[in-house]
VOBA-1610 file (N, C-alpha, C; in pm, whole numbers, padded with zeros to 5 digits, always signed):
BEGIN
Unk-01409-00182-01787Unk-01325-00087-01853Unk-01270-00153-01979Unk-01325-00119-02091Unk-01287-00180-02217Unk-01237-00074-02313Unk-01132-00106-02386Unk-01082-00020-02493Unk-01116-00087-02625Unk-01134-00005-02726Unk-01169-00059-02856Unk-01048-00111-02933Unk-00927-00079-02886Unk-00806-00129-02950Unk-00754-00249-02873Unk-00653-00311-02927Unk-00592-00425-02859Unk-00491-00381-02754Unk-00464-00252-02748Unk-00369-00201-02651Unk-00429-00205-02510Unk-00351-00254-02416Unk-00397-00261-02278Unk-00396-00122-02215Unk-00492-00098-02127Unk-00496+00024-02049Unk-00401+00008-01932Unk-00322+00110-01906Unk-00227+00106-01795Unk-00289+00168-01671Unk-00285+00094-01563Unk-00333+00139-01432Unk-00216+00127-01335Unk-00182+00237-01270Unk-00072+00235-01174Unk-00131+00226-01034Unk-00064+00151-00948Unk-00112+00130-00812Unk+00005+00146-00715Unk-00026+00203-00598Unk+00077+00221-00496Unk+00017+00210-00357Unk+00104+00184-00261Unk+00061+00179-00120Unk+00183+00188-00031Unk+00160+00242+00087Unk+00261+00235+00192Unk+00224+00117+00282Unk+00287+00109+00399Unk+00259-00001+00491Unk+00112-00006+00535Unk+00047+00111+00543Unk-00092+00114+00585Unk-00188+00060+00481Unk-00145+00052+00357Unk-00231+00001+00250Unk-00173-00117+00176Unk-00057-00165+00221Unk+00013-00272+00150Unk-00074-00397+00130Unk-00136-00444+00235Unk-00218-00566+00225Unk-00335-00546+00129Unk-00402-00432+00138Unk-00513-00404+00047Unk-00465-00397-00097Unk-00351-00334-00120Unk-00295-00325-00256Unk-00269-00463-00313Unk-00207-00548-00236Unk-00175-00683-00284Unk-00302-00761-00317Unk-00404-00748-00234Unk-00531-00815-00261Unk-00600-00756-00384Unk-00593-00624-00400Unk-00654-00561-00517Unk-00583-00602-00646Unk-00455-00622-00643Unk-00383-00667-00762Unk-00437-00802-00810Unk-00465-00891-00718Unk-00522-01022-00754Unk-00661-01003-00815Unk-00742-00919-00752Unk-00877-00890-00802Unk-00871-00830-00942Unk-00783-00733-00962Unk-00771-00667-01092Unk-00729-00765-01200Unk-00636-00852-01171Unk-00590-00951-01269Unk-00703-01044-01310Unk-00789-01077-01215Unk-00899-01170-01244Unk-01014-01100-01316Unk-01057-00984-01266Unk-01176-00918-01321Unk-01146-00830-01442Unk-01027-00775-01450Unk-00992-00681-01556Unk-00863-00724-01626Unk-00867-00837-01696Unk-00745-00885-01762Unk-00695-00790-01872Unk-00780-00699-01916Unk-00739-00601-02018Unk-00651-00490-01960Unk-00638-00487-01829Unk-00554-00386-01765Unk-00409-00433-01753Unk-00319-00341-01772Unk-00179-00363-01740Unk-00155-00289-01610Unk-00141-00362-01501Unk-00125-00301-01369Unk+00024-00277-01343Unk+00056-00150-01317Unk+00193-00110-01287Unk+00201-00083-01137Unk+00275-00165-01067Unk+00292-00151-00922Unk+00420-00071-00898Unk+00406+00045-00833Unk+00523+00129-00803Unk+00561+00123-00655Unk+00512+00022-00584Unk+00550+00002-00445Unk+00439+00041-00349Unk+00459+00003-00231Unk+00568-00071-00169Unk+00565-00215-00219Unk+00684-00275-00223Unk+00697-00411-00274Unk+00706-00513-00162Unk+00714-00464-00039Unk+00709-00550+00079Unk+00660-00464+00195Unk+00610-00529+00297Unk+00563-00455+00414Unk+00683-00398+00489Unk+00680-00267+00509Unk+00785-00198+00584Unk+00717-00091+00668Unk+00707-00114+00797Unk+00635-00023+00886Unk+00694+00117+00888Unk+00814+00136+00835Unk+00880+00266+00836Unk+00875+00338+00702Unk+00807+00282+00601Unk+00802+00351+00472Unk+00707+00469+00477Unk+00713+00555+00376Unk+00637+00679+00375Unk+00552+00690+00249Unk+00422+00712+00267Unk+00331+00720+00154Unk+00369+00825+00049Unk+00430+00939+00086Unk+00464+01035-00020Unk+00557+00977-00127Unk+00644+00884-00088Unk+00736+00826-00185Unk+00661+00746-00291Unk+00573+00658-00250Unk+00501+00573-00344Unk+00399+00653-00424Unk+00329+00743-00358Unk+00226+00822-00427Unk+00289+00916-00529Unk+00406+00969-00500Unk+00476+01053-00596Unk+00512+00973-00721Unk+00556+00850-00703Unk+00586+00763-00817Unk+00461+00737-00901Unk+00350+00712-00834Unk+00223+00690-00902Unk+00184+00812-00985Unk+00189+00929-00926Unk+00152+01052-00996Unk+00242+01078-01115Unk+00369+01048-01100Unk+00465+01069-01208Unk+00435+00978-01328Unk+00393+00856-01302Unk+00357+00764-01410Unk+00242+00820-01494Unk+00143+00878-01427Unk+00029+00936-01498Unk+00071+01064-01569Unk+00146+01148-01502Unk+00193+01274-01559Unk+00274+01250-01687Unk+00356+01146-01687Unk+00439+01115-01803Unk+00364+01037-01911Unk+00236+01006-01886Unk+00156+00935-01985Unk+00180+00785-01988Unk+00246+00732-01888Unk+00272+00589-01882Unk+00152+00511-01827Unk+00061+00583-01762Unk-00060+00521-01707Unk-00176+00617-01727Unk-00295+00559-01738Unk-00417+00638-01759Unk-00484+00676-01628Unk-00482+00583-01534Unk-00546+00603-01404Unk-00458+00542-01296Unk-00490+00577-01171Unk-00414+00523-01060Unk-00499+00496-00938Unk-00448+00408-00854Unk-00508+00378-00724Unk-00397+00392-00620Unk-00413+00489-00531Unk-00314+00515-00427Unk-00375+00481-00291Unk-00303+00401-00214Unk-00356+00354-00086Unk-00255+00385+00025Unk-00307+00443+00131Unk-00228+00460+00253Unk-00321+00420+00368Unk-00290+00457+00489Unk-00374+00416+00601Unk-00516+00468+00592Unk-00531+00598+00564Unk-00665+00658+00555Unk-00705+00696+00414Unk-00608+00709+00324Unk-00632+00759+00189Unk-00609+00909+00179Unk-00613+00977+00291Unk-00602+01123+00292Unk-00463+01169+00250Unk-00360+01113+00310Unk-00224+01154+00276Unk-00193+01128+00130Unk-00234+01012+00079Unk-00211+00980-00062Unk-00282+01081-00152Unk-00401+01121-00114Unk-00477+01219-00193Unk-00407+01354-00196Unk-00357+01396-00082Unk-00287+01525-00075Unk-00163+01523-00166Unk-00085+01418-00156Unk+00036+01408-00237Unk+00003+01399-00385Unk-00091+01314-00421Unk-00125+01295-00563Unk-00168+01427-00626Unk-00246+01505-00555Unk-00298+01630-00611Unk-00192+01739-00626Unk-00072+01717-00578Unk+00036+01814-00595Unk+00088+01815-00739Unk+00065+01706-00813Unk+00118+01694-00949Unk+00017+01745-01051Unk+00067+01826-01144Unk-00018+01881-01249Unk-00090+01769-01324Unk-00218+01790-01347Unk-00298+01694-01423Unk-00357+01581-01341Unk-00326+01576-01215Unk-00382+01471-01130Unk-00508+01525-01063Unk-00612+01445-01069Unk-00738+01476-01002Unk-00768+01354-00914Unk-00725+01364-00789Unk-00735+01253-00695Unk-00835+01284-00585Unk-00902+01180-00537Unk-00994+01196-00425Unk-01001+01068-00344Unk-01024+01086-00214Unk-01047+00973-00127Unk-01191+00929-00145Unk-01210+00803-00176Unk-01346+00748-00193Unk-01356+00616-00119Unk-01452+00611-00029Unk-01477+00487+00044Unk-01618+00436+00020Unk-01676+00481-00093Unk-01806+00431-00135Unk-01811+00434-00287Unk-01895+00350-00344Unk-01905+00335-00490Unk-01956+00463-00555Unk-02055+00528-00495Unk-02112+00649-00555Unk-02004+00755-00578Unk-01923+00782-00477Unk-01820+00886-00489Unk-01716+00850-00594Unk-01675+00724-00598Unk-01575+00681-00696Unk-01629+00692-00838Unk-01754+00655-00857Unk-01816+00663-00990Unk-01842+00808-01029Unk-01903+00883-00940Unk-01936+01022-00968Unk-01811+01106-00985Unk-01705+01074-00914Unk-01579+01146-00928Unk-01524+01138-01069Unk-01541+01024-01133Unk-01498+01008-01272Unk-01599+01075-01365Unk-01726+01049-01344Unk-01829+01100-01434Unk-01835+01252-01439Unk-01824+01317-01325Unk-01841+01463-01317Unk-01710+01540-01318Unk-01601+01479-01266Unk-01476+01552-01247Unk-01358+01492-01321Unk-01382+01385-01394Unk-01276+01315-01467Unk-01161+01277-01374Unk-01196+01233-01253Unk-01099+01189-01154Unk-01012+01079-01214Unk-00881+01091-01198Unk-00793+00989-01254Unk-00712+00913-01149Unk-00725+00951-01024Unk-00660+00875-00916Unk-00760+00852-00803Unk-00781+00726-00772Unk-00866+00685-00662Unk-00777+00661-00541Unk-00808+00726-00430Unk-00733+00708-00306Unk-00822+00638-00204Unk-00764+00541-00136Unk-00839+00466-00036Unk-00752+00441+00086Unk-00819+00413+00196Unk-00750+00384+00321Unk-00751+00236+00352Unk-00633+00177+00358Unk-00623+00036+00391Unk-00669+00003+00533Unk-00674+00105+00617Unk-00722+00085+00754Unk-00868+00125+00771Unk-00930+00162+00659Unk-01068+00213+00663Unk-01167+00113+00603Unk-01129+00049+00492Unk-01223-00041+00423Unk-01162-00179+00407Unk-01251-00276+00386Unk-01206-00413+00364Unk-01198-00441+00214Unk-01144-00554+00179Unk-01122-00588+00039Unk-01253-00598-00039Unk-01357-00649+00022Unk-01485-00662-00047Unk-01539-00526-00091Unk-01537-00430-00001Unk-01583-00295-00035Unk-01488-00229-00134Unk-01359-00249-00115Unk-01260-00190-00205Unk-01281-00241-00347Unk-01311-00366-00365Unk-01335-00422-00499Unk-01452-00352-00566Unk-01558-00327-00493Unk-01675-00258-00550Unk-01640-00115-00587Unk-01566-00048-00502Unk-01526+00091-00526Unk-01435+00100-00648Unk-01338+00010-00656Unk-01247+00009-00770Unk-01323-00019-00899Unk-01418-00110-00895Unk-01499-00137-01015Unk-01576-00014-01058Unk-01635+00057-00963Unk-01706+00181-00996Unk-01614+00282-01060Unk-01493+00297-01006Unk-01392+00390-01058Unk-01351+00351-01200Unk-01322+00224-01222Unk-01272+00180-01352Unk-01379+00177-01460Unk-01501+00149-01423Unk-01607+00133-01523Unk-01679+00263-01555Unk-01654+00367-01478Unk-01718+00497-01503Unk-01644+00571-01614Unk-01717+00654-01683Unk-01661+00740-01787Unk-01704+00883-01762Unk-01616+00975-01798Unk-01648+01116-01787Unk-01769+01148-01874Unk-01864+01222-01819Unk-01983+01264-01893Unk-01947+01393-01967Unk-01940+01382-02097Unk-01894+01493-02180Unk-02010+01589-02211Unk-02068+01643-02106Unk-02174+01743-02120Unk-02117+01879-02083Unk-02179+01984-02134Unk-02129+02120-02120Unk-02094+02156-01975Unk-02184+02128-01881Unk-02157+02170-01743Unk-02037+02099-01683Unk-02015+01971-01717Unk-01901+01898-01663Unk-01772+01940-01732Unk-01778+01964-01862Unk-01661+02012-01936Unk-01622+02151-01885Unk-01720+02237-01865Unk-01693+02372-01814Unk-01625+02365-01678Unk-01675+02281-01591Unk-01617+02267-01456Unk-01477+02206-01462Unk-01459+02106-01548Unk-01328+02045-01562Unk-01227+02147-01614Unk-01268+02230-01708Unk-01178+02334-01759Unk-01137+02430-01648Unk-01228+02462-01558Unk-01195+02549-01445Unk-01096+02479-01352Unk-01114+02351-01330Unk-01022+02275-01246Unk-00883+02274-01311Unk-00879+02247-01440Unk-00752+02238-01511Unk-00676+02370-01512Unk-00746+02481-01510Unk-00680+02612-01506Unk-00607+02633-01374Unk-00642+02559-01271Unk-00576+02572-01141Unk-00440+02502-01137Unk-00413+02417-01234Unk-00283+02346-01240Unk-00170+02443-01264
//
């Protein structure tokens, strides 16, 4: 994921207790592989078995909605709850992806801007590949994808 300017791309990341460990490991991976990213962590900041994914995912969605971040990675136990919450915010196109093809195709065809994953579903090695696919993919600006994206955006 490279920008032609010197400005860093902002990526927001969040997790509840079910995704906390994966989030922390992904932050290390992102710092090493994508130094051009400015990673904004909106929590959880410590493991708390009683925290709730809607709180962290709402913060993540708000960062993107306000233009403070370009993309996001939301992690909970399965990824499903984070996806549901993220998609409540206008302009968010979030999906649960536990394979590289879906993460890449989600960006290429649907301009997906939030990747949701389950910390209890995948390991760090697979998550790194999925995140790379998500970050390195670009929306395909062809008529059929633009037409479909416009239809999605009208639903906001």
